[in-house]
C-alpha positions as CSV (number, residue, x, y, z in Angstrom):
1,M,-19.6,0.0,-6.0
2,I,-16.7,1.1,-6.9
3,N,-17.6,5.2,-6.4
4,S,-17.1,7.4,-4.3
5,T,-19.8,6.8,-2.0
6,T,-17.2,2.9,-1.1
7,L,-14.6,4.7,-1.4
8,N,-15.6,7.2,1.4
9,T,-16.9,4.0,3.6
10,I,-13.6,2.5,3.5
11,Q,-12.4,5.4,4.8
12,S,-13.3,5.7,7.1
13,I,-13.2,2.3,8.6
14,A,-9.1,3.3,8.1
15,V,-9.6,6.0,9.7
16,S,-11.1,4.0,12.6
17,A,-8.2,2.1,13.2
18,G,-5.9,4.0,12.8
19,K,-7.0,5.8,15.5
20,K,-7.1,2.6,17.8
21,I,-3.9,1.5,16.6
22,M,-2.6,5.1,18.0
23,E,-4.4,4.6,21.1
24,I,-1.6,1.5,22.0
25,Y,1.4,4.1,19.5
26,Q,0.9,6.4,22.5
27,R,2.1,3.3,25.2
28,D,4.5,0.2,26.1
29,F,3.3,-2.5,24.0
30,K,4.0,-6.1,23.4
31,T,6.1,-7.5,19.4
32,Y,5.9,-11.3,19.3
33,L,8.1,-12.4,15.6
34,K,5.6,-14.2,13.0
35,D,7.6,-18.0,12.3
36,D,9.0,-15.3,8.9
37,K,10.7,-13.6,12.3
38,S,8.4,-10.5,11.5
39,P,7.2,-8.4,14.1
40,L,4.0,-8.1,14.8
41,T,2.0,-6.3,17.8
42,E,-1.1,-5.7,19.6
43,A,-2.2,-2.9,17.1
44,D,-1.5,-4.9,13.7
45,L,-4.5,-8.0,15.9
46,T,-7.2,-4.9,16.8
47,A,-7.0,-3.4,13.6
48,H,-7.3,-6.8,12.2
49,S,-9.9,-7.4,14.1
50,L,-12.1,-3.6,13.1
51,I,-11.4,-3.6,9.7
52,C,-11.9,-7.3,9.2
53,G,-15.5,-7.1,11.1
54,A,-17.0,-3.2,9.7
55,L,-16.1,-4.8,6.0
56,R,-18.3,-7.7,7.2
57,E,-20.7,-5.3,8.7
58,C,-21.5,-3.0,5.9
59,F,-20.5,-5.3,2.3
60,P,-21.4,-8.4,3.9
61,E,-21.2,-10.8,0.1
62,L,-17.3,-9.4,0.1
63,P,-15.0,-11.8,1.9
64,V,-12.4,-9.8,3.1
65,L,-8.1,-11.9,3.1
66,S,-5.8,-9.8,5.9
67,E,-2.2,-10.6,6.3
68,E,-3.3,-11.8,9.6
69,S,-6.2,-14.0,8.6
70,S,-3.1,-15.2,6.2
71,D,-3.8,-18.9,5.8
72,I,-7.2,-18.6,3.6
73,Q,-6.3,-21.5,1.3
74,Y,-5.7,-21.1,-2.2
75,Q,-8.3,-23.2,-3.0
76,D,-11.3,-21.8,-0.6
77,R,-10.1,-18.0,-2.1
78,K,-9.4,-18.9,-5.7
79,N,-12.8,-17.7,-7.7
80,W,-13.0,-15.2,-5.6
81,E,-14.4,-12.4,-8.6
82,A,-14.5,-10.2,-5.3
83,F,-12.5,-9.9,-2.1
84,W,-11.4,-6.8,0.2
85,L,-7.4,-6.7,0.8
86,V,-6.1,-6.0,4.0
87,D,-3.4,-5.0,5.8
88,P,-4.2,-3.9,8.9
89,L,-0.8,-2.1,10.2
90,D,1.6,-1.9,7.4
91,G,4.6,-0.9,8.2
92,T,4.8,-3.1,11.7
93,K,8.8,-2.3,11.8
94,E,8.5,1.7,11.8
95,F,5.8,1.4,14.0
96,V,8.1,-0.7,16.4
97,K,10.8,2.0,15.8
98,K,8.0,4.8,16.2
99,N,9.2,6.3,13.5
100,D,5.6,7.9,11.8
101,E,5.9,5.7,8.8
102,F,3.2,2.9,9.0
103,T,-0.1,3.0,7.5
104,V,-4.0,1.2,7.2
105,N,-4.0,-0.8,3.7
106,I,-7.6,-2.2,2.8
107,A,-8.1,-2.8,-1.4
108,L,-10.9,-3.8,-3.1
109,I,-10.1,-5.9,-6.2
110,V,-11.9,-6.9,-9.0
111,Q,-10.6,-10.0,-11.0
112,G,-7.1,-9.6,-9.1
113,Q,-6.7,-6.4,-9.4
114,P,-6.7,-3.6,-8.1
115,V,-10.0,-1.1,-8.7
116,L,-10.2,1.1,-5.0
117,G,-7.6,1.7,-2.3
118,V,-7.7,3.8,1.2
119,V,-4.3,4.1,3.0
120,Y,-4.4,6.1,5.9
121,A,-1.2,7.3,8.3
122,P,-2.2,7.3,11.3
123,A,0.6,8.9,12.8
124,L,0.9,11.6,10.5
125,D,-2.8,11.9,10.2
126,I,-2.1,11.7,5.7
127,I,-5.3,9.8,3.9
128,Y,-4.1,8.2,0.8
129,A,-7.2,7.5,-1.5
130,G,-8.1,6.7,-5.7
131,A,-11.4,4.7,-7.3
132,E,-11.5,3.4,-11.1
133,G,-13.3,5.8,-12.6
134,V,-13.2,8.4,-9.6
135,G,-10.1,9.7,-9.4
136,A,-7.8,9.8,-6.7
137,Y,-6.7,12.0,-3.9
138,K,-5.2,12.7,-0.5
139,E,-6.4,14.4,2.8
140,I,-4.3,16.3,5.2
141,N,-6.8,17.7,8.3
142,G,-10.2,17.1,6.6
143,Q,-8.6,18.9,3.3
144,Q,-9.1,16.9,0.2
145,S,-6.9,17.6,-2.4
146,V,-6.8,16.2,-5.7
147,I,-3.4,14.1,-7.0
148,S,-1.6,12.7,-10.2
149,V,1.9,11.5,-11.0
150,I,4.1,13.0,-12.7
151,N,4.5,12.1,-16.4
152,E,7.4,14.6,-17.4
153,T,11.0,12.2,-18.2
154,P,13.2,14.3,-15.3
155,E,17.1,15.1,-15.7
156,N,17.1,14.6,-11.6
157,W,15.3,11.9,-10.8
158,I,13.4,11.7,-6.8
159,L,13.6,8.0,-6.2
160,V,12.3,6.9,-3.4
161,G,12.7,3.4,-1.5
162,S,12.2,0.8,1.7
163,R,14.2,2.7,5.2
164,S,14.2,-1.3,6.5
165,H,15.0,-3.3,3.1
166,R,17.6,-1.6,0.8
167,G,19.6,-4.3,-0.5
168,E,22.5,-4.3,-3.0
169,A,20.3,-4.5,-6.5
170,M,18.7,-1.5,-5.6
171,D,22.2,0.0,-5.2
172,D,23.4,-1.5,-8.3
173,Y,20.4,-0.3,-9.8
174,L,20.5,3.8,-8.7
175,K,24.0,3.1,-10.9
176,R,21.6,3.7,-14.3
177,F,20.6,7.1,-13.3
178,A,23.2,10.0,-14.0
179,S,21.7,12.5,-11.3
180,Y,18.9,11.7,-8.9
181,K,18.3,12.1,-5.0
182,F,17.0,8.9,-2.9
183,I,13.9,9.2,-0.5
184,A,14.1,6.3,2.1
185,I,10.8,6.0,4.2
186,G,8.6,3.1,5.3
187,S,5.7,1.5,4.6
188,S,2.8,1.8,1.1
189,L,4.0,5.8,1.4
190,K,6.8,4.8,-1.1
191,L,4.2,3.6,-4.0
192,C,1.7,6.9,-2.7
193,M,4.6,9.6,-3.1
194,V,3.9,8.2,-6.1
195,A,1.1,9.6,-6.8
196,E,1.5,11.8,-5.4
197,G,3.7,13.3,-7.9
198,S,6.7,14.2,-5.0
199,A,8.0,11.3,-6.3
200,H,9.1,10.2,-9.9
201,L,10.1,6.8,-9.2
202,Y,9.7,3.8,-7.1
203,P,11.7,0.4,-7.4
204,R,11.2,-1.7,-4.9
205,L,14.2,-4.6,-5.9
206,G,12.8,-7.3,-3.0
207,P,10.1,-9.6,-1.8
208,T,6.6,-8.2,-0.6
209,S,3.5,-9.7,0.1
210,E,0.2,-8.3,-1.9
211,W,-1.1,-7.0,1.3
212,D,2.0,-4.6,1.9
213,T,0.8,-3.3,-2.0
214,G,-2.9,-3.9,-3.3
215,A,-4.3,-0.5,-1.6
216,A,-1.8,1.9,-2.5
217,D,-1.4,0.3,-5.7
218,A,-5.0,1.9,-7.2
219,V,-4.4,5.1,-5.5
220,V,-1.6,5.3,-8.5
221,R,-3.3,3.3,-10.4
222,A,-6.0,6.2,-9.9
223,A,-3.5,9.0,-10.5
224,G,-2.8,8.4,-13.6
225,G,0.3,5.9,-12.8
226,V,1.4,1.8,-13.2
227,V,3.0,-0.3,-10.6
228,T,4.1,-3.5,-13.1
229,D,6.6,-5.7,-13.0
230,I,9.9,-5.8,-15.2
231,K,8.2,-7.3,-18.2
232,G,5.5,-4.7,-17.8
233,N,2.8,-5.9,-16.5
234,A,0.9,-4.8,-14.6
235,L,0.0,-6.7,-10.3
236,Q,-1.6,-9.9,-10.2
237,Y,-3.5,-10.2,-7.1
238,N,-5.2,-13.2,-5.6
239,K,-2.2,-15.6,-7.2
240,E,-2.0,-18.8,-5.0
241,I,1.8,-17.4,-3.5
242,I,1.2,-13.8,-2.1
243,L,4.2,-12.5,-3.0
244,N,5.0,-9.9,-5.3
245,P,8.1,-9.9,-7.9
246,W,10.7,-7.4,-8.3
247,F,8.1,-4.6,-9.0
248,V,8.5,-0.2,-10.2
249,V,5.9,2.5,-9.3
250,H,6.1,5.5,-11.8
251,G,4.0,7.5,-14.3
252,K,2.9,5.9,-16.9
253,D,4.5,8.0,-19.6
254,L,8.3,8.1,-17.6
255,K,11.2,6.6,-19.9
256,V,12.1,4.2,-16.7
257,P,15.5,2.6,-16.4
258,S,15.7,-0.9,-16.9
259,L,16.2,-3.7,-14.9
């Protein structure tokens, strides 16, 4: 199941969802606030419905956990060996701001680890995809190219971070670098920039949820990189509490300043 055929199927589902998102993006839409004060739009819900329906049709044996179905209780999912982890619209704040930096994220999680993932940025029409044993690629205008992380420790670092959630911890961490360039961008595109080698490092020193990272984590791993907590452990998925710890994303062989 972890193969290029499955990857292509998930890519098609992500692109279909992206088209629906863009139809809404290009007109007026309503924005609501969830209980945690984060924004929710009709694009989130439309993409959620399309993706979950398509996954259940194509892979009826696998359950789906989406940001918009996060009320599934841990006791009902704790024994899942494999499942789809979905963020139907990652970067809703960027979507509302209309700066194009939002993505559709679909990941296959097996025994707590992301083994296949697709990240689609519909406004940019860029696809990042990767799977264990298959490798990772970027697709623009139908043209695919193999991607890989940077594993040579640089003198001049390129770091990528959140456009909407930078914070004091990040400012303190940046002081550890003698020379760096910092790029701010929204959604899971930050992990993808490391996967494709356009950035060396993405430190996330703030809260995220599993669906924010699952798909891009799979792409990073397939591109030869790692996504680890501050102790160097790979991120775990399908935890009782779906929040991620602070983490860093980089090439396996990069010598990264400690947090």
